[in-house]
C-alpha positions in Angstrom: 0.0 0.0 0.0 1.4 3.4 -1.0 1.6 6.1 1.7 3.5 9.4 2.2 5.6 8.8 5.3 6.6 5.8 7.4 8.4 6.5 10.7 10.1 3.7 12.6 11.1 4.5 16.2 12.4 2.9 19.3 9.5 4.2 21.3 6.0 5.5 20.3 4.0 7.1 23.1 0.5 7.5 21.7 -1.4 8.7 24.8 -4.3 6.6 23.5 -4.7 3.9 24.8 -3.9 5.3 28.2 -0.4 4.5 29.5 0.7 2.7 26.4 4.3 2.7 25.1 5.1 0.8 21.9 8.7 -0.4 21.3 10.1 -0.9 17.8 6.9 0.2 16.2 6.2 2.4 13.2 3.7 5.1 12.4 2.2 5.4 8.9 1.1 8.7 7.5 -1.1 9.3 4.4 -2.0 12.8 3.4 -2.5 14.7 6.7 -3.6 11.8 8.9 -2.2 8.8 10.8 -3.0 5.7 8.8 -1.8 3.1 11.3 0.5 2.4 14.2 2.0 -1.1 13.9 5.1 -3.2 14.5 8.0 -2.1 12.4 8.5 -5.5 10.7 4.9 -5.6 9.7 5.0 -2.0 8.5 7.9 -2.7 6.1 5.9 -5.5 4.5 2.6 -3.6 4.3 3.6 -0.1 3.2 5.6 1.6 0.5 6.3 5.1 1.5 7.6 8.2 -0.4 9.7 8.9 2.7 10.8 6.3 5.3 12.7 7.2 8.5 14.4 4.8 10.9 14.8 6.6 14.2 16.5 4.0 16.3 17.1 6.2 19.4 14.0 8.3 19.3 10.7 8.6 21.1 7.7 9.7 19.1 5.1 11.7 20.9 2.0 13.7 19.9 2.8 17.3 19.0 3.0 19.4 22.1 0.3 22.0 22.5 1.2 25.4 24.1 -2.1 26.3 25.7 -1.4 30.0 26.4 0.8 32.3 24.3 1.2 35.9 23.1 3.2 35.0 20.1 3.8 38.5 18.7 5.4 39.5 21.9 8.5 37.5 21.2 10.1 40.7 20.0 9.9 41.9 23.6 11.8 39.0 25.0 13.7 40.2 28.1 12.6 43.8 27.7 11.7 44.3 31.4 12.6 41.6 34.0 12.2 40.9 37.7 9.1 43.0 38.2 5.6 42.4 39.7 2.8 41.9 37.1 1.0 45.2 37.3 4.3 47.3 37.4 5.5 45.2 34.4 2.3 45.7 32.5 1.5 49.4 33.3 5.0 50.9 33.2 6.8 48.7 30.6 4.9 46.4 28.4 1.8 48.4 27.7 3.8 51.6 26.9 6.1 49.5 24.6 3.1 47.9 22.9 1.5 51.4 22.3 4.7 52.5 20.6 5.7 49.4 18.6 2.8 47.0 17.9 1.7 47.0 14.3 0.9 44.3 11.7 4.6 44.1 10.7 5.6 43.8 14.4 3.1 41.0 15.0 4.1 39.1 11.8 7.8 39.1 12.6 7.2 38.4 16.3 4.9 35.5 15.4 7.3 34.0 13.0 10.0 34.1 15.6 7.6 32.4 18.1 6.7 29.7 15.5 10.3 29.0 14.8 11.1 28.6 18.5 8.0 26.5 19.1 8.6 24.1 16.2 12.3 23.7 17.3 11.1 22.6 20.7 8.3 20.2 19.7 5.2 22.4 19.7 2.8 21.8 16.9 -0.2 23.9 18.0 -0.5 27.1 20.2 -3.4 28.9 21.8 -2.8 32.6 21.2 -4.0 36.0 22.6 -2.6 39.1 21.0 -3.3 42.1 18.8 -3.7 41.7 15.0 -5.0 38.1 15.2 -5.5 38.2 11.5 -1.7 38.5 11.1 -1.0 35.7 13.5 -3.3 33.5 11.6 -1.6 34.5 8.3 1.8 33.6 9.7 0.6 30.2 10.8 -1.0 29.3 7.5 2.1 30.4 5.6 4.4 28.3 7.8 2.0 25.3 8.2 1.6 25.8 12.0 -1.6 24.9 13.8 -3.1 27.5 16.1 -6.1 28.7 18.0 -6.3 32.4 17.3 -7.5 34.5 20.1 -10.0 37.3 19.2 -8.8 39.7 21.8 -11.1 42.1 23.6 -10.2 44.9 26.0 -11.6 48.2 27.2 -8.3 49.8 26.2 -7.7 51.5 22.9 -4.8 49.9 21.0 -3.3 49.7 17.5 -5.8 46.9 16.8 -9.0 48.4 18.0 -10.4 51.5 19.7 -13.2 50.1 21.8 -14.8 46.8 22.8 -17.4 46.9 19.9 -14.6 47.3 17.4 -12.6 44.4 18.9 -15.6 42.2 18.6 -16.5 43.3 15.0 -12.9 42.8 13.8 -12.6 39.5 15.7 -15.7 38.1 14.1 -14.2 39.0 10.7 -11.1 37.0 11.5 -13.3 34.1 12.6 -15.3 34.2 9.3 -12.1 34.3 7.2 -10.5 31.3 8.8 -13.4 29.2 9.9 -12.9 26.6 7.2 -9.1 26.6 7.4 -7.9 23.2 8.7 -5.0 24.7 10.6 -6.8 27.5 12.3 -9.5 27.7 14.9 -10.6 30.8 16.8 -11.5 31.6 20.4 -12.8 34.8 22.0 -10.0 36.2 24.1 -11.1 38.8 26.6 -7.9 39.8 28.2 -8.8 39.6 31.9 -11.7 40.5 34.2 -10.1 43.8 35.1 -9.7 45.0 31.5 -13.2 43.9 30.1 -16.6 45.3 31.1 -19.6 43.4 32.2 -21.4 44.4 29.0 -18.6 43.1 26.8 -18.3 39.9 28.7 -22.1 39.2 28.3 -21.7 39.8 24.5 -18.8 37.4 24.4 -20.7 34.7 26.3 -23.6 35.0 23.8 -21.3 35.1 20.7 -19.2 32.2 21.8 -22.3 30.1 22.0 -23.5 31.3 18.7 -20.2 30.6 16.9 -19.4 27.5 19.0 -15.9 28.6 19.9 -14.0 28.7 23.2 -13.3 31.7 25.5 -9.6 32.2 26.5 -8.9 34.5 29.4 -6.4 35.4 32.2 -8.3 34.7 35.4 -7.2 34.9 39.1 -3.6 35.5 38.1 -2.5 37.6 41.2 -3.7 38.5 44.6 -3.9 42.2 43.5 -6.5 41.1 40.8 -8.6 39.6 43.5 -8.4 42.6 45.8 -9.2 45.0 43.0 -12.3 43.0 42.0 -13.6 42.9 45.6 -13.0 46.7 45.8 -14.7 47.5 42.5 -17.4 44.8 42.2 -17.8 43.5 45.8 -16.9 40.0 44.7 -14.0 37.8 43.5 -13.5 37.5 39.7 -14.8 34.0 39.4 -18.0 34.8 41.2 -18.5 37.8 38.8 -17.8 35.6 35.8 -20.3 33.0 37.0 -23.0 35.7 37.3 -22.2 36.7 33.7 -22.6 33.1 32.4 -18.9 32.9 31.5 -18.2 29.7 33.5 -18.6 26.6 31.3 -16.6 24.0 29.4 -15.9 26.8 26.8 -13.8 28.8 29.3 -10.1 28.3 29.2 -9.0 30.1 32.4 -5.3 30.9 32.4 -3.0 31.1 35.5 -5.5 30.5 38.4 -3.0 31.0 41.2 -5.6 32.4 43.6 -8.2 29.7 44.3 -10.1 28.6 47.4 -11.8 25.3 47.9 -15.3 26.8 47.1 -13.9 28.1 43.8 -12.3 24.7 42.9 -15.8 23.1 43.5 -17.2 25.8 41.2 -14.7 25.0 38.5 -15.5 21.3 38.7 -19.3 22.0 38.5 -19.0 24.1 35.3 -16.2 22.0 33.7 -13.9 24.9 33.3 -10.6 24.2 31.6 -7.4 25.5 33.4 -4.1 26.5 31.8 -1.1 26.3 34.2 1.8 28.6 33.3 4.3 27.7 36.0 7.4 29.5 34.8 5.7 32.8 34.1 3.9 32.6 37.5 7.2 32.0 39.2 9.0 34.8 37.3 6.3 37.3 38.1 5.9 36.0 41.6 2.1 35.7 40.9 1.6 32.6 43.1 1.0 28.9 42.7 -1.8 27.2 40.8 -3.0 24.3 42.9 -2.5 21.7 40.2 -2.7 18.7 42.5 -6.0 19.7 43.9 -7.4 20.5 40.5 -6.4 17.2 39.0 -7.8 15.3 42.1 -11.1 17.1 41.4 -11.0 15.7 37.8 -10.7 19.3 36.4 -9.0 19.5 33.0 -5.5 21.1 33.4 -3.2 21.9 30.5 0.1 23.8 30.2 1.2 27.0 28.6 4.3 29.1 28.5 2.8 32.6 28.4 4.9 35.1 26.4 8.6 35.3 26.0 8.3 38.7 27.7 7.4 37.0 31.0 8.8 33.5 30.8 11.3 34.1 28.8 11.0 31.2 26.4 8.4 29.0 24.6 10.0 25.7 25.6 7.2 23.3 26.4 9.6 20.5 27.3 11.1 22.8 30.0 7.7 23.8 31.0 6.6 20.2 31.6 9.6 19.6 33.8 8.8 22.7 35.9 5.1 21.6 36.1 6.0 18.2 37.4 8.5 19.4 40.0 6.6 22.4 41.2 3.4 20.4 41.7 5.2 18.0 43.9 6.8 20.8 45.9 3.5 22.8 46.4 1.4 19.8 47.3 4.2 18.0 49.2 3.0 14.9 47.3 5.7 13.0 45.4 3.1 11.4 43.2 1.6 14.6 42.0 2.0 15.3 38.2 3.9 12.1 37.5 5.7 12.0 34.1 2.8 10.5 32.2 0.2 12.9 33.6 2.5 15.9 32.8 2.9 14.7 29.2 -0.8 14.3 28.9 -1.4 17.8 30.2 0.8 19.1 27.4 -0.9 17.1 24.7 -4.3 15.4 25.2 -5.6 17.7 28.0 -4.7 20.7 25.9 -6.6 19.3 22.9 -9.6 18.8 25.1 -9.5 22.4 26.4 -9.3 23.7 22.8 -12.1 21.4 21.6 -9.6 19.7 19.3 -9.3 16.3 21.0 -11.0 14.5 18.1 -8.3 15.6 15.7 -5.1 16.1 17.7 -3.6 15.5 21.2 -2.8 11.8 20.7 -1.4 9.4 18.1 -4.4 7.4 16.8 -5.6 6.1 13.5 -7.6 8.8 11.7 -6.2 11.7 13.7 -4.1 14.5 12.3 -0.4 13.6 11.9 1.0 16.2 14.4 4.1 14.3 15.5 7.3 15.0 17.3 10.5 13.0 17.4 12.9 13.3 20.4 16.3 11.8 20.3 17.0 10.0 23.6 20.3 8.6 22.3 22.3 11.5 23.7 24.7 11.0 26.6 22.5 13.3 28.7 19.5 10.9 28.4 21.3 7.6 28.7 20.6 5.0 29.8 16.8 4.9 29.1 14.7 2.9 31.5 11.5 4.9 31.1 11.1 6.9 27.9 8.3 9.1 29.3 10.2 9.9 32.5 13.3 10.8 30.4 11.4 13.3 28.3 10.0 15.0 31.3 13.0 14.9 33.7 16.1 14.5 31.5 15.2 15.7 28.0 15.6 19.1 26.5 14.3 20.9 23.5 17.7 20.6 21.8 16.9 16.9 21.4 13.8 17.5 19.2 14.9 16.4 15.7 11.8 16.3 13.6 8.3 17.7 13.7 5.3 17.1 11.5 2.1 19.2 11.5 -0.8 17.7 9.5 1.6 15.2 7.9 3.9 18.0 6.7 7.5 17.9 8.0 8.2 21.4 9.3 11.4 20.5 11.2 13.8 18.1 9.4 16.9 17.0 11.2 16.6 20.2 13.3 16.3 22.4 10.3 13.1 24.4 9.7 11.5 23.8 6.3 9.1 26.6 5.9 10.9 29.5 7.5 14.1 31.2 6.4 16.2 31.4 9.6 18.8 33.9 8.2 16.0 36.2 7.0 14.2 35.9 10.3 17.3 36.7 12.3 18.0 39.7 10.3 14.5 41.1 10.9 14.7 40.4 14.6 18.1 42.2 14.8 16.5 45.2 13.1 13.7 45.3 15.7 16.2 44.9 18.5 18.2 47.9 17.3 15.0 50.0 16.9 13.6 49.2 20.3 17.0 49.6 22.0 17.4 53.1 20.5 13.9 54.1 21.4 13.3 57.2 23.5 10.5 55.4 25.3 10.8 56.0 29.0 11.4 53.0 31.3 12.6 50.8 28.5 
């Protein structure tokens, strides 16, 4: 039988069935989908492939899904460090965005982000930033999969002047890409403190009408809680519940400030949580109670946040931090074991984004979003448990090959749809411009 690609590997970790690891198996790809996963010897007899790879030291995993990003912000990597969130936003990031953000800025920043993500095994990201039309265009041009956030804020920005304009322009982006196989959209109200009740009600209605998720920063800091109590007389989650925002559509990011009553509420409404451990640590925002959430059967996935607050888009590193931090916070050595952590960065993320029928695991009929990780390096030898090694020993430098929808976007560590030299030149120009800016505090 003729197929496009046949990948033989030492280990294939499909995530479905639960807990399975295949040794010396192969994965067959035809068009953009997984045709079959079978023993290598049987695959050689059954299939004739246009391209056949023998990855004797590699683990094959589903493409990692970065559940929370601001891709265009990659050009602000390291611009303002070691600051609390509101100081960082009000006095550094928002003034810098006001001066620099444009369609060109977002295009170049998104390409930089896509390059970094592909090189570290991410095949899909859930984004929230200005000029979402440009982010979508960059993804389509490079073959990257993404959920594009239709951002909404009360603040006037280069993208829109008011909430009504944000919504109108966002719906236009949704309409343009609703049939594109690589792009899905989500409403992305920035946070409870930057979006009015009226706008949140409209978003709740429109999300139901368009059948798309809602992606939002929620309960990120103690200051956010205190300000909400001062302004509205209630904590943000209670306010969102009254506005009909709590549901399985909601992808709530950060969630470092939760009490037991709120955890029960999240369980009741089947809210999805995105844990951003390294950003939370760097901004000293607090700790998401991941162990408690998982014990309540609440869906938790992992995101990096932006390179301005992390400062990388390395999901392999983020998985390690997730696993270690969860054990430290809960004082439970079984919390976020290696398999659970990998599942959070793949299948759980797909569930949150409403994409679990097509990505998040390696299964016949699903999209061929696949990552190959070389565990044959000295730093990951010997290998007793391939999943444990990926989480606790592996690094993004060991990602050798990446496929999105069956297309090989990283080949032997080389990007196939992005010109690295051209991208570096553009980033260097932005760095020079921003460095020489007269913008105060930068």
